[in-house]
N, C-alpha and C positions, 0 to 999 in steps of 0.2 A: 418556047414552048411548044412543042410536037403534043396536041391533047388525044390527036387522031385514034388512037384503037381505046381510049380509057376519058371518054370527052365525060363521064358521068361521075367520074373517079377527080379530072384531073382540071378546073379550071383554067384558062389561059388570064394572061398577066398577075397570077395573081403569087402573094408572095409566100412559100413554103418552109417548113421547120424541119433540118434534114438530118439523120442521126449517122453518125458515125458506125463506118463498115466498112473498115482499111477492105477487109475479101471479098466487097462486093464492090470495091472503088475500085478492085486489081484488074476483077473483069467487065469497067467498063460500064457500070452500072454505080446509083446515088439508092437509096432507103433515104423513103417522104412519110413525110405521116401527112395522108392526102384526105377530100371528101369522107371516109369511111370514119377517117379517125384512127385507123392503126395506121401504121405501116408498110412498106411494102419497098420493092426493087422493081424501078427504072432505066428503062437506058442515061446516064446520066446525062448524053447530050441533047436531050430531053431536054433539059432546063440550064439556063442562065445564072453560076454565080454569083448576088449582091456582094459586094464588099459593102457596108455600110458604116456608118457613123459610131463610133462606141454607144452614144447615147441612144441611137438610133436603135443599136439591139442590145443595154439594158432594156431597156421598153418595151420592143420582143419580147426578149425572154421572160422576164415581168409576167405581161400579160398570161405565156404560154403555164406558167406555174402556175400565173391564179384559175387558168381557164383547166386546169389537169383537177386544182381542189375544189374548184365548183361544179363540174360536172361529172 
């Protein structure tokens, strides 16, 4: 990942939640929930998409849902 333009918004080596945004993807961007806990568009080539095992993905989704309820 490249965070050189946004070091306060993006941490290196961190897994970020991505929201679907077909229009952004067509333009080569990706919608990411960054350190501000808001979603913003960033160039997709700044990130590496991970294929996670189903159990890990379910755990992360549960964790995200829990943080939204309590955050």
